[in-house]
All heavy atoms as TSV, in Angstrom:
chain	resi	resn	atom	element	x	y	z
A	1	MET	N	N	92.843	100.996	113.570
A	1	MET	CA	C	94.100	100.939	112.799
A	1	MET	C	C	93.764	101.444	111.388
A	1	MET	O	O	92.993	100.903	110.666
A	1	MET	CB	C	94.600	99.544	112.762
A	1	MET	CG	C	95.856	99.388	112.006
A	1	MET	SD	S	96.444	97.675	112.302
A	1	MET	CE	C	97.838	97.714	111.263
A	2	GLY	N	N	94.421	102.540	110.985
A	2	GLY	CA	C	94.244	103.147	109.663
A	2	GLY	C	C	95.066	102.435	108.596
A	2	GLY	O	O	95.980	101.669	108.843
A	3	GLU	N	N	94.681	102.738	107.390
A	3	GLU	CA	C	95.435	102.200	106.204
A	3	GLU	C	C	96.709	102.918	106.047
A	3	GLU	O	O	96.809	104.104	106.160
A	3	GLU	CB	C	94.563	102.351	104.976
A	3	GLU	CG	C	95.119	101.657	103.795
A	3	GLU	CD	C	94.148	101.722	102.589
A	3	GLU	OE1	O	92.967	101.546	102.830
A	3	GLU	OE2	O	94.719	101.835	101.501
A	4	PRO	N	N	97.812	102.219	105.819
A	4	PRO	CA	C	99.103	102.848	105.581
A	4	PRO	C	C	99.064	103.753	104.392
A	4	PRO	O	O	98.458	103.529	103.405
A	4	PRO	CB	C	100.064	101.637	105.392
A	4	PRO	CG	C	99.347	100.432	105.356
A	4	PRO	CD	C	97.880	100.747	105.665
A	5	THR	N	N	99.819	104.865	104.489
A	5	THR	CA	C	99.826	105.814	103.404
A	5	THR	C	C	100.794	105.368	102.330
A	5	THR	O	O	100.702	105.756	101.151
A	5	THR	CB	C	100.196	107.254	103.884
A	5	THR	OG1	O	101.453	107.239	104.611
A	5	THR	CG2	C	99.103	107.774	104.840
A	6	GLU	N	N	101.809	104.642	102.660
A	6	GLU	CA	C	102.785	104.205	101.742
A	6	GLU	C	C	102.682	102.637	101.557
A	6	GLU	O	O	102.277	101.976	102.496
A	6	GLU	CB	C	104.186	104.548	102.229
A	6	GLU	CG	C	104.497	106.044	102.301
A	6	GLU	CD	C	104.651	106.675	100.988
A	6	GLU	OE1	O	105.103	106.110	100.045
A	6	GLU	OE2	O	104.200	107.821	100.827
A	7	HIS	N	N	103.136	102.164	100.459
A	7	HIS	CA	C	103.185	100.766	100.228
A	7	HIS	C	C	104.504	100.515	99.494
A	7	HIS	O	O	105.135	101.326	98.986
A	7	HIS	CB	C	101.987	100.197	99.473
A	7	HIS	CG	C	101.892	100.760	98.078
A	7	HIS	ND1	N	102.703	100.201	97.040
A	7	HIS	CD2	C	101.185	101.760	97.550
A	7	HIS	CE1	C	102.389	100.847	95.876
A	7	HIS	NE2	N	101.453	101.762	96.177
A	8	ARG	N	N	104.913	99.204	99.506
A	8	ARG	CA	C	106.110	98.834	98.904
A	8	ARG	C	C	105.983	97.967	97.620
A	8	ARG	O	O	106.886	97.392	97.119
A	8	ARG	CB	C	107.008	98.050	99.953
A	8	ARG	CG	C	107.346	98.906	101.169
A	8	ARG	CD	C	108.206	98.172	102.181
A	8	ARG	NE	N	108.375	96.808	101.955
A	8	ARG	CZ	C	108.217	95.772	102.779
A	8	ARG	NH1	N	107.843	96.031	103.945
A	8	ARG	NH2	N	108.416	94.579	102.483
A	9	ILE	N	N	104.718	97.877	97.132
A	9	ILE	CA	C	104.411	97.130	95.962
A	9	ILE	C	C	104.942	97.925	94.699
A	9	ILE	O	O	104.684	99.086	94.598
A	9	ILE	CB	C	102.982	96.854	95.783
A	9	ILE	CG1	C	102.414	96.035	96.994
A	9	ILE	CG2	C	102.703	96.146	94.468
A	9	ILE	CD1	C	103.060	94.695	97.113
A	10	THR	N	N	105.683	97.222	93.853
A	10	THR	CA	C	106.120	97.804	92.581
A	10	THR	C	C	105.400	97.156	91.446
A	10	THR	O	O	105.061	95.933	91.536
A	10	THR	CB	C	107.646	97.661	92.392
A	10	THR	OG1	O	108.067	96.250	92.498
A	10	THR	CG2	C	108.393	98.407	93.485
A	11	VAL	N	N	105.157	97.860	90.407
A	11	VAL	CA	C	104.477	97.341	89.213
A	11	VAL	C	C	105.474	97.407	88.072
A	11	VAL	O	O	106.037	98.412	87.769
A	11	VAL	CB	C	103.224	98.069	88.921
A	11	VAL	CG1	C	102.522	97.573	87.660
A	11	VAL	CG2	C	102.303	98.021	90.109
A	12	HIS	N	N	105.695	96.276	87.366
A	12	HIS	CA	C	106.653	96.171	86.300
A	12	HIS	C	C	106.014	96.239	84.935
A	12	HIS	O	O	106.486	95.631	83.982
A	12	HIS	CB	C	107.498	94.926	86.487
A	12	HIS	CG	C	108.147	94.850	87.818
A	12	HIS	ND1	N	109.239	95.574	88.175
A	12	HIS	CD2	C	107.815	94.042	88.894
A	12	HIS	CE1	C	109.520	95.271	89.519
A	12	HIS	NE2	N	108.717	94.388	89.834
A	13	LEU	N	N	104.932	96.969	84.798
A	13	LEU	CA	C	104.215	97.030	83.582
A	13	LEU	C	C	104.985	97.591	82.478
A	13	LEU	O	O	104.935	97.081	81.292
A	13	LEU	CB	C	102.867	97.736	83.778
A	13	LEU	CG	C	101.756	97.561	82.716
A	13	LEU	CD1	C	101.468	96.121	82.444
A	13	LEU	CD2	C	100.455	98.293	83.199
A	14	ASP	N	N	105.659	98.650	82.675
A	14	ASP	CA	C	106.490	99.329	81.595
A	14	ASP	C	C	107.433	98.325	81.034
A	14	ASP	O	O	107.633	98.228	79.814
A	14	ASP	CB	C	107.303	100.541	82.183
A	14	ASP	CG	C	106.486	101.833	82.211
A	14	ASP	OD1	O	105.547	101.921	81.351
A	14	ASP	OD2	O	106.772	102.702	82.933
A	15	GLU	N	N	108.163	97.602	81.885
A	15	GLU	CA	C	109.178	96.671	81.426
A	15	GLU	C	C	108.564	95.561	80.582
A	15	GLU	O	O	109.081	95.143	79.546
A	15	GLU	CB	C	109.942	96.027	82.632
A	15	GLU	CG	C	110.803	97.049	83.392
A	15	GLU	CD	C	109.991	97.748	84.527
A	15	GLU	OE1	O	108.780	97.684	84.527
A	15	GLU	OE2	O	110.650	98.269	85.400
A	16	LEU	N	N	107.455	95.010	81.089
A	16	LEU	CA	C	106.750	93.929	80.420
A	16	LEU	C	C	106.236	94.354	79.015
A	16	LEU	O	O	106.303	93.694	77.989
A	16	LEU	CB	C	105.633	93.317	81.182
A	16	LEU	CG	C	106.060	92.620	82.446
A	16	LEU	CD1	C	104.907	92.203	83.318
A	16	LEU	CD2	C	106.809	91.301	82.065
A	17	LEU	N	N	105.646	95.623	79.017
A	17	LEU	CA	C	105.150	96.161	77.698
A	17	LEU	C	C	106.354	96.328	76.710
A	17	LEU	O	O	106.207	95.950	75.530
A	17	LEU	CB	C	104.493	97.448	77.872
A	17	LEU	CG	C	103.109	97.439	78.591
A	17	LEU	CD1	C	102.604	98.836	78.958
A	17	LEU	CD2	C	102.092	96.722	77.703
A	18	ALA	N	N	107.441	96.918	77.156
A	18	ALA	CA	C	108.588	97.105	76.302
A	18	ALA	C	C	109.108	95.803	75.753
A	18	ALA	O	O	109.474	95.668	74.543
A	18	ALA	CB	C	109.644	97.879	77.084
A	19	ALA	N	N	109.266	94.792	76.645
A	19	ALA	CA	C	109.739	93.588	76.214
A	19	ALA	C	C	108.820	92.833	75.199
A	19	ALA	O	O	109.415	92.045	74.340
A	19	ALA	CB	C	109.902	92.566	77.432
A	20	ARG	N	N	107.549	93.126	75.215
A	20	ARG	CA	C	106.618	92.497	74.283
A	20	ARG	C	C	106.274	93.413	73.099
A	20	ARG	O	O	105.449	93.047	72.246
A	20	ARG	CB	C	105.326	92.127	75.054
A	20	ARG	CG	C	105.631	90.844	75.817
A	20	ARG	CD	C	104.979	90.812	77.143
A	20	ARG	NE	N	105.264	89.578	77.908
A	20	ARG	CZ	C	106.274	89.425	78.668
A	20	ARG	NH1	N	107.199	90.353	78.816
A	20	ARG	NH2	N	106.484	88.290	79.391
A	21	GLY	N	N	106.895	94.603	73.081
A	21	GLY	CA	C	106.598	95.577	71.904
A	21	GLY	C	C	105.149	95.927	71.824
A	21	GLY	O	O	104.574	96.121	70.794
A	22	MET	N	N	104.558	96.131	73.034
A	22	MET	CA	C	103.173	96.496	73.167
A	22	MET	C	C	102.953	97.877	73.796
A	22	MET	O	O	103.760	98.212	74.604
A	22	MET	CB	C	102.485	95.383	74.041
A	22	MET	CG	C	100.934	95.426	74.007
A	22	MET	SD	S	100.205	94.153	75.038
A	22	MET	CE	C	100.856	92.629	74.325
A	23	THR	N	N	101.947	98.517	73.398
A	23	THR	CA	C	101.579	99.845	73.981
A	23	THR	C	C	100.579	99.660	75.076
A	23	THR	O	O	99.833	98.638	75.133
A	23	THR	CB	C	101.086	100.893	72.926
A	23	THR	OG1	O	99.810	100.375	72.481
A	23	THR	CG2	C	101.989	101.068	71.823
A	24	LEU	N	N	100.426	100.634	75.949
A	24	LEU	CA	C	99.370	100.642	77.009
A	24	LEU	C	C	98.031	100.575	76.368
A	24	LEU	O	O	97.124	99.888	76.863
A	24	LEU	CB	C	99.622	101.825	77.906
A	24	LEU	CG	C	98.832	101.831	79.222
A	24	LEU	CD1	C	99.376	100.666	80.101
A	24	LEU	CD2	C	98.899	103.155	79.898
A	25	VAL	N	N	97.855	101.296	75.319
A	25	VAL	CA	C	96.515	101.319	74.637
A	25	VAL	C	C	96.191	99.956	74.044
A	25	VAL	O	O	95.023	99.430	74.167
A	25	VAL	CB	C	96.521	102.441	73.576
A	25	VAL	CG1	C	95.271	102.335	72.658
A	25	VAL	CG2	C	96.687	103.807	74.117
A	26	GLU	N	N	97.177	99.296	73.469
A	26	GLU	CA	C	96.877	97.919	72.891
A	26	GLU	C	C	96.578	97.012	74.087
A	26	GLU	O	O	95.620	96.212	73.929
A	26	GLU	CB	C	98.145	97.394	72.167
A	26	GLU	CG	C	98.012	96.108	71.624
A	26	GLU	CD	C	99.197	95.545	70.843
A	26	GLU	OE1	O	100.134	96.262	70.654
A	26	GLU	OE2	O	99.222	94.313	70.549
A	27	LEU	N	N	97.334	97.075	75.175
A	27	LEU	CA	C	97.102	96.226	76.278
A	27	LEU	C	C	95.660	96.499	76.821
A	27	LEU	O	O	94.938	95.540	77.162
A	27	LEU	CB	C	98.092	96.435	77.380
A	27	LEU	CG	C	97.995	95.683	78.667
A	27	LEU	CD1	C	98.129	94.156	78.434
A	27	LEU	CD2	C	98.936	96.164	79.768
A	28	SER	N	N	95.252	97.734	76.893
A	28	SER	CA	C	93.958	98.116	77.366
A	28	SER	C	C	92.896	97.466	76.559
A	28	SER	O	O	91.900	96.881	77.038
A	28	SER	CB	C	93.813	99.652	77.248
A	28	SER	OG	O	92.444	100.050	77.448
A	29	ALA	N	N	93.060	97.516	75.234
A	29	ALA	CA	C	92.042	96.852	74.370
A	29	ALA	C	C	91.985	95.344	74.553
A	29	ALA	O	O	90.846	94.755	74.524
A	29	ALA	CB	C	92.340	97.264	72.877
A	30	ARG	N	N	93.099	94.807	74.730
A	30	ARG	CA	C	93.135	93.290	74.783
A	30	ARG	C	C	92.702	92.836	76.144
A	30	ARG	O	O	92.121	91.681	76.252
A	30	ARG	CB	C	94.572	92.815	74.498
A	30	ARG	CG	C	94.912	93.067	73.041
A	30	ARG	CD	C	96.333	92.601	72.711
A	30	ARG	NE	N	96.485	91.186	72.808
A	30	ARG	CZ	C	97.572	90.520	72.618
A	30	ARG	NH1	N	98.700	91.162	72.272
A	30	ARG	NH2	N	97.699	89.203	72.821
A	31	VAL	N	N	92.922	93.590	77.206
A	31	VAL	CA	C	92.486	93.180	78.546
A	31	VAL	C	C	91.050	93.602	78.873
A	31	VAL	O	O	90.415	92.898	79.659
A	31	VAL	CB	C	93.513	93.766	79.582
A	31	VAL	CG1	C	92.990	93.574	81.005
A	31	VAL	CG2	C	94.897	93.093	79.368
A	32	GLY	N	N	90.629	94.718	78.323
A	32	GLY	CA	C	89.186	95.210	78.605
A	32	GLY	C	C	89.268	96.128	79.812
A	32	GLY	O	O	88.229	96.179	80.517
A	33	VAL	N	N	90.321	96.783	80.060
A	33	VAL	CA	C	90.393	97.812	81.152
A	33	VAL	C	C	90.823	99.042	80.504
A	33	VAL	O	O	91.700	99.083	79.561
A	33	VAL	CB	C	91.527	97.317	82.198
A	33	VAL	CG1	C	91.720	98.339	83.195
A	33	VAL	CG2	C	91.096	95.969	82.763
A	34	THR	N	N	90.301	100.150	80.975
A	34	THR	CA	C	90.672	101.482	80.388
A	34	THR	C	C	92.101	101.797	80.406
A	34	THR	O	O	92.786	101.376	81.397
A	34	THR	CB	C	89.830	102.631	80.925
A	34	THR	OG1	O	90.260	102.783	82.297
A	34	THR	CG2	C	88.383	102.338	80.862
A	35	ALA	N	N	92.601	102.522	79.474
A	35	ALA	CA	C	94.068	102.913	79.483
A	35	ALA	C	C	94.350	103.829	80.678
A	35	ALA	O	O	95.339	103.765	81.319
A	35	ALA	CB	C	94.451	103.669	78.264
A	36	ALA	N	N	93.324	104.625	81.111
A	36	ALA	CA	C	93.512	105.432	82.325
A	36	ALA	C	C	93.722	104.594	83.566
A	36	ALA	O	O	94.542	104.861	84.399
A	36	ALA	CB	C	92.280	106.356	82.485
A	37	ASN	N	N	92.851	103.489	83.671
A	37	ASN	CA	C	93.042	102.620	84.890
A	37	ASN	C	C	94.357	101.923	84.834
A	37	ASN	O	O	95.014	101.720	85.873
A	37	ASN	CB	C	91.870	101.682	84.982
A	37	ASN	CG	C	90.709	102.307	85.517
A	37	ASN	OD1	O	90.688	103.371	86.146
A	37	ASN	ND2	N	89.443	101.749	85.292
A	38	LEU	N	N	94.822	101.487	83.658
A	38	LEU	CA	C	96.098	100.778	83.600
A	38	LEU	C	C	97.243	101.770	83.919
A	38	LEU	O	O	98.238	101.369	84.482
A	38	LEU	CB	C	96.310	100.168	82.187
A	38	LEU	CG	C	95.434	98.947	81.837
A	38	LEU	CD1	C	95.760	98.470	80.426
A	38	LEU	CD2	C	95.728	97.832	82.851
A	39	SER	N	N	97.027	103.066	83.500
A	39	SER	CA	C	98.061	104.021	83.818
A	39	SER	C	C	98.197	104.209	85.299
A	39	SER	O	O	99.316	104.347	85.847
A	39	SER	CB	C	97.740	105.341	83.142
A	39	SER	OG	O	98.676	106.322	83.359
A	40	VAL	N	N	97.062	104.215	86.006
A	40	VAL	CA	C	97.135	104.344	87.500
A	40	VAL	C	C	97.908	103.089	88.062
A	40	VAL	O	O	98.659	103.347	88.992
A	40	VAL	CB	C	95.625	104.412	88.027
A	40	VAL	CG1	C	95.605	104.251	89.568
A	40	VAL	CG2	C	95.012	105.772	87.649
A	41	LEU	N	N	97.613	101.972	87.538
A	41	LEU	CA	C	98.364	100.753	87.990
A	41	LEU	C	C	99.846	100.914	87.710
A	41	LEU	O	O	100.677	100.700	88.569
A	41	LEU	CB	C	97.731	99.534	87.360
A	41	LEU	CG	C	98.485	98.195	87.704
A	41	LEU	CD1	C	98.218	97.854	89.182
A	41	LEU	CD2	C	97.854	97.128	86.837
A	42	LYS	N	N	100.107	101.228	86.488
A	42	LYS	CA	C	101.495	101.361	85.920
A	42	LYS	C	C	102.303	102.343	86.854
A	42	LYS	O	O	103.512	102.098	87.125
A	42	LYS	CB	C	101.478	101.722	84.512
A	42	LYS	CG	C	102.864	101.919	83.910
A	42	LYS	CD	C	102.775	102.395	82.485
A	42	LYS	CE	C	102.435	103.758	82.358
A	42	LYS	NZ	N	103.403	104.707	81.850
A	43	ASN	N	N	101.708	103.450	87.277
A	43	ASN	CA	C	102.421	104.457	88.002
A	43	ASN	C	C	102.456	104.216	89.489
A	43	ASN	O	O	102.886	104.994	90.266
A	43	ASN	CB	C	101.767	105.839	87.749
A	43	ASN	CG	C	102.027	106.231	86.304
A	43	ASN	OD1	O	103.098	106.039	85.726
A	43	ASN	ND2	N	101.046	106.745	85.630
A	44	GLY	N	N	101.884	103.090	89.957
A	44	GLY	CA	C	102.003	102.673	91.368
A	44	GLY	C	C	101.011	103.370	92.223
A	44	GLY	O	O	101.129	103.452	93.417
A	45	HIS	N	N	99.944	103.917	91.615
A	45	HIS	CA	C	98.930	104.682	92.399
A	45	HIS	C	C	97.670	103.903	92.627
A	45	HIS	O	O	96.725	104.369	93.240
A	45	HIS	CB	C	98.585	106.003	91.709
A	45	HIS	CG	C	99.750	106.931	91.607
A	45	HIS	ND1	N	100.344	107.523	92.682
A	45	HIS	CD2	C	100.528	107.327	90.531
A	45	HIS	CE1	C	101.350	108.227	92.295
A	45	HIS	NE2	N	101.461	108.095	91.015
A	46	ALA	N	N	97.568	102.702	92.114
A	46	ALA	CA	C	96.383	101.864	92.309
A	46	ALA	C	C	96.302	101.405	93.771
A	46	ALA	O	O	97.274	101.103	94.413
A	46	ALA	CB	C	96.445	100.649	91.426
A	47	ARG	N	N	95.061	101.366	94.337
A	47	ARG	CA	C	94.854	100.953	95.724
A	47	ARG	C	C	94.463	99.474	95.735
A	47	ARG	O	O	94.536	98.917	96.800
A	47	ARG	CB	C	93.734	101.835	96.325
A	47	ARG	CG	C	94.265	103.306	96.491
A	47	ARG	CD	C	93.129	104.152	97.039
A	47	ARG	NE	N	92.501	103.591	98.248
A	47	ARG	CZ	C	92.744	104.072	99.396
A	47	ARG	NH1	N	93.577	105.102	99.547
A	47	ARG	NH2	N	92.107	103.513	100.468
A	48	ALA	N	N	94.075	98.991	94.670
A	48	ALA	CA	C	93.624	97.553	94.611
A	48	ALA	C	C	93.676	97.098	93.134
A	48	ALA	O	O	93.679	97.884	92.213
A	48	ALA	CB	C	92.210	97.392	95.207
A	49	ILE	N	N	93.626	95.741	92.996
A	49	ILE	CA	C	93.551	95.189	91.698
A	49	ILE	C	C	92.656	93.912	91.830
A	49	ILE	O	O	92.877	93.131	92.690
A	49	ILE	CB	C	94.943	94.872	91.047
A	49	ILE	CG1	C	94.762	94.372	89.603
A	49	ILE	CG2	C	95.718	93.955	91.866
A	49	ILE	CD1	C	96.061	94.258	88.817
A	50	ARG	N	N	91.701	93.784	90.930
A	50	ARG	CA	C	90.929	92.543	90.989
A	50	ARG	C	C	91.658	91.400	90.444
A	50	ARG	O	O	92.525	91.516	89.565
A	50	ARG	CB	C	89.658	92.696	90.084
A	50	ARG	CG	C	88.763	93.818	90.511
A	50	ARG	CD	C	87.555	93.929	89.511
A	50	ARG	NE	N	86.734	95.052	89.767
A	50	ARG	CZ	C	85.667	95.058	90.531
A	50	ARG	NH1	N	85.329	93.949	91.139
A	50	ARG	NH2	N	84.925	96.181	90.736
A	51	PHE	N	N	91.387	90.159	91.029
A	51	PHE	CA	C	92.036	89.002	90.537
A	51	PHE	C	C	91.787	88.726	89.076
A	51	PHE	O	O	92.599	88.270	88.326
A	51	PHE	CB	C	91.704	87.758	91.414
A	51	PHE	CG	C	92.394	87.680	92.724
A	51	PHE	CD1	C	91.810	86.942	93.742
A	51	PHE	CD2	C	93.573	88.366	92.990
A	51	PHE	CE1	C	92.536	86.858	94.958
A	51	PHE	CE2	C	94.220	88.287	94.223
A	51	PHE	CZ	C	93.667	87.556	95.189
A	52	SER	N	N	90.507	89.056	88.663
A	52	SER	CA	C	90.161	88.875	87.230
A	52	SER	C	C	91.033	89.737	86.304
A	52	SER	O	O	91.367	89.367	85.280
A	52	SER	CB	C	88.688	89.134	86.980
A	52	SER	OG	O	88.314	90.400	87.435
A	53	THR	N	N	91.313	91.011	86.769
A	53	THR	CA	C	92.123	91.915	85.991
A	53	THR	C	C	93.612	91.433	86.023
A	53	THR	O	O	94.242	91.394	84.970
A	53	THR	CB	C	92.068	93.317	86.563
A	53	THR	OG1	O	90.735	93.745	86.544
A	53	THR	CG2	C	92.963	94.325	85.804
A	54	LEU	N	N	94.014	90.963	87.127
A	54	LEU	CA	C	95.446	90.421	87.241
A	54	LEU	C	C	95.586	89.241	86.326
A	54	LEU	O	O	96.578	89.070	85.628
A	54	LEU	CB	C	95.740	90.118	88.667
A	54	LEU	CG	C	97.130	89.555	88.997
A	54	LEU	CD1	C	98.190	90.552	88.614
A	54	LEU	CD2	C	97.244	89.195	90.502
A	55	THR	N	N	94.601	88.366	86.384
A	55	THR	CA	C	94.579	87.195	85.488
A	55	THR	C	C	94.605	87.561	84.009
A	55	THR	O	O	95.433	87.041	83.214
A	55	THR	CB	C	93.377	86.288	85.799
A	55	THR	OG1	O	93.333	85.882	87.160
A	55	THR	CG2	C	93.343	85.028	84.875
A	56	ALA	N	N	93.760	88.451	83.642
A	56	ALA	CA	C	93.751	88.912	82.256
A	56	ALA	C	C	95.082	89.619	81.850
A	56	ALA	O	O	95.588	89.362	80.723
A	56	ALA	CB	C	92.614	89.915	82.030
A	57	LEU	N	N	95.625	90.399	82.671
A	57	LEU	CA	C	96.995	91.002	82.356
A	57	LEU	C	C	97.991	89.962	82.218
A	57	LEU	O	O	98.789	89.986	81.248
A	57	LEU	CB	C	97.401	91.940	83.512
A	57	LEU	CG	C	96.671	93.307	83.563
A	57	LEU	CD1	C	96.960	93.968	84.913
A	57	LEU	CD2	C	97.035	94.152	82.379
A	58	CYS	N	N	98.045	88.937	83.103
A	58	CYS	CA	C	98.997	87.876	82.959
A	58	CYS	C	C	98.799	87.071	81.717
A	58	CYS	O	O	99.817	86.703	81.039
A	58	CYS	CB	C	98.975	87.024	84.241
A	58	CYS	SG	S	99.645	87.837	85.670
A	59	ASP	N	N	97.555	86.819	81.391
A	59	ASP	CA	C	97.301	86.078	80.165
A	59	ASP	C	C	97.788	86.827	78.921
A	59	ASP	O	O	98.477	86.209	78.037
A	59	ASP	CB	C	95.757	85.805	79.979
A	59	ASP	CG	C	95.254	84.685	80.909
A	59	ASP	OD1	O	96.055	83.993	81.536
A	59	ASP	OD2	O	94.069	84.646	81.085
A	60	VAL	N	N	97.494	88.102	78.794
A	60	VAL	CA	C	97.819	88.925	77.579
A	60	VAL	C	C	99.392	89.099	77.513
A	60	VAL	O	O	100.001	89.019	76.553
A	60	VAL	CB	C	97.077	90.261	77.633
A	60	VAL	CG1	C	97.654	91.153	76.519
A	60	VAL	CG2	C	95.608	90.054	77.396
A	61	LEU	N	N	99.942	89.382	78.761
A	61	LEU	CA	C	101.362	89.664	78.818
A	61	LEU	C	C	102.208	88.335	78.870
A	61	LEU	O	O	103.473	88.438	78.861
A	61	LEU	CB	C	101.757	90.503	79.962
A	61	LEU	CG	C	101.132	91.955	79.830
A	61	LEU	CD1	C	101.410	92.694	81.148
A	61	LEU	CD2	C	101.803	92.721	78.706
A	62	ASP	N	N	101.591	87.211	78.986
A	62	ASP	CA	C	102.283	85.914	79.135
A	62	ASP	C	C	103.339	85.958	80.286
A	62	ASP	O	O	104.450	85.723	80.081
A	62	ASP	CB	C	102.990	85.511	77.805
A	62	ASP	CG	C	103.486	84.051	77.820
A	62	ASP	OD1	O	102.843	83.201	78.576
A	62	ASP	OD2	O	104.427	83.786	77.231
A	63	CYS	N	N	102.765	86.337	81.448
A	63	CYS	CA	C	103.635	86.475	82.604
A	63	CYS	C	C	102.953	85.889	83.823
A	63	CYS	O	O	101.770	85.502	83.765
A	63	CYS	CB	C	104.067	87.883	82.870
A	63	CYS	SG	S	102.678	88.986	83.392
A	64	THR	N	N	103.644	85.877	84.922
A	64	THR	CA	C	103.020	85.516	86.227
A	64	THR	C	C	102.829	86.777	87.056
A	64	THR	O	O	103.432	87.751	86.807
A	64	THR	CB	C	103.954	84.538	87.012
A	64	THR	OG1	O	105.156	85.278	87.339
A	64	THR	CG2	C	104.314	83.266	86.145
A	65	PRO	N	N	101.953	86.672	88.136
A	65	PRO	CA	C	101.781	87.852	89.031
A	65	PRO	C	C	103.128	88.350	89.549
A	65	PRO	O	O	103.308	89.491	89.723
A	65	PRO	CB	C	100.846	87.288	90.034
A	65	PRO	CG	C	99.977	86.199	89.400
A	65	PRO	CD	C	101.016	85.587	88.399
A	66	GLY	N	N	104.020	87.399	89.824
A	66	GLY	CA	C	105.304	87.695	90.413
A	66	GLY	C	C	106.242	88.475	89.454
A	66	GLY	O	O	107.145	89.189	89.870
A	67	GLU	N	N	105.920	88.283	88.186
A	67	GLU	CA	C	106.763	89.089	87.169
A	67	GLU	C	C	106.111	90.437	86.970
A	67	GLU	O	O	106.856	91.391	86.641
A	67	GLU	CB	C	106.761	88.402	85.813
A	67	GLU	CG	C	107.532	87.083	85.832
A	67	GLU	CD	C	107.354	86.247	84.568
A	67	GLU	OE1	O	106.201	85.885	84.252
A	67	GLU	OE2	O	108.374	85.838	84.021
A	68	LEU	N	N	104.853	90.593	87.235
A	68	LEU	CA	C	104.132	91.841	87.108
A	68	LEU	C	C	104.277	92.704	88.295
A	68	LEU	O	O	104.450	93.974	88.257
A	68	LEU	CB	C	102.686	91.573	86.781
A	68	LEU	CG	C	101.834	92.846	86.527
A	68	LEU	CD1	C	102.292	93.708	85.384
A	68	LEU	CD2	C	100.318	92.349	86.302
A	69	LEU	N	N	104.277	92.099	89.425
A	69	LEU	CA	C	104.278	92.808	90.751
A	69	LEU	C	C	105.474	92.422	91.622
A	69	LEU	O	O	105.999	91.266	91.539
A	69	LEU	CB	C	102.969	92.538	91.583
A	69	LEU	CG	C	101.688	92.867	90.911
A	69	LEU	CD1	C	100.571	92.337	91.749
A	69	LEU	CD2	C	101.522	94.354	90.626
A	70	GLY	N	N	106.027	93.328	92.301
A	70	GLY	CA	C	107.161	93.058	93.166
A	70	GLY	C	C	107.031	93.724	94.472
A	70	GLY	O	O	106.002	94.498	94.731
A	71	LEU	N	N	107.930	93.471	95.450
A	71	LEU	CA	C	107.883	94.037	96.751
A	71	LEU	C	C	109.243	94.680	97.022
A	71	LEU	O	O	110.261	94.019	97.009
A	71	LEU	CB	C	107.543	93.013	97.814
A	71	LEU	CG	C	107.453	93.506	99.284
A	71	LEU	CD1	C	106.309	94.478	99.439
A	71	LEU	CD2	C	107.218	92.254	100.132
A	72	ASP	N	N	109.252	96.032	97.280
A	72	ASP	CA	C	110.513	96.711	97.535
A	72	ASP	C	C	110.883	96.545	99.003
A	72	ASP	O	O	110.039	96.545	99.871
A	72	ASP	CB	C	110.316	98.232	97.328
A	72	ASP	CG	C	110.736	98.554	95.897
A	72	ASP	OD1	O	111.279	97.746	95.123
A	72	ASP	OD2	O	110.454	99.715	95.482
A	73	GLY	N	N	112.242	96.503	99.205
A	73	GLY	CA	C	112.818	96.525	100.558
A	73	GLY	C	C	112.088	95.963	101.756
A	73	GLY	O	O	111.021	95.469	101.569
A	74	PRO	N	N	112.728	96.072	102.864
A	74	PRO	CA	C	112.115	95.531	104.141
A	74	PRO	C	C	111.026	96.352	104.737
A	74	PRO	O	O	110.870	97.549	104.548
A	74	PRO	CB	C	113.297	95.454	105.099
A	74	PRO	CG	C	114.348	96.360	104.561
A	74	PRO	CD	C	114.050	96.566	103.097
């Protein structure tokens, strides 16, 4: 069984950054993840995310994983 080519996970990083008046570069510095890797996540092209990175993002953005990530349609 191969890996699906499409996924339905959405990333709400743009909205959270805008609501907090924060740039991707500032988030990168505070989380300790490169801006390039955060951009891959933000654009929905990430294939995986470490729980430690998810925890750091949620801590810095003061959000829950459910506010950062969503699931589209059926």
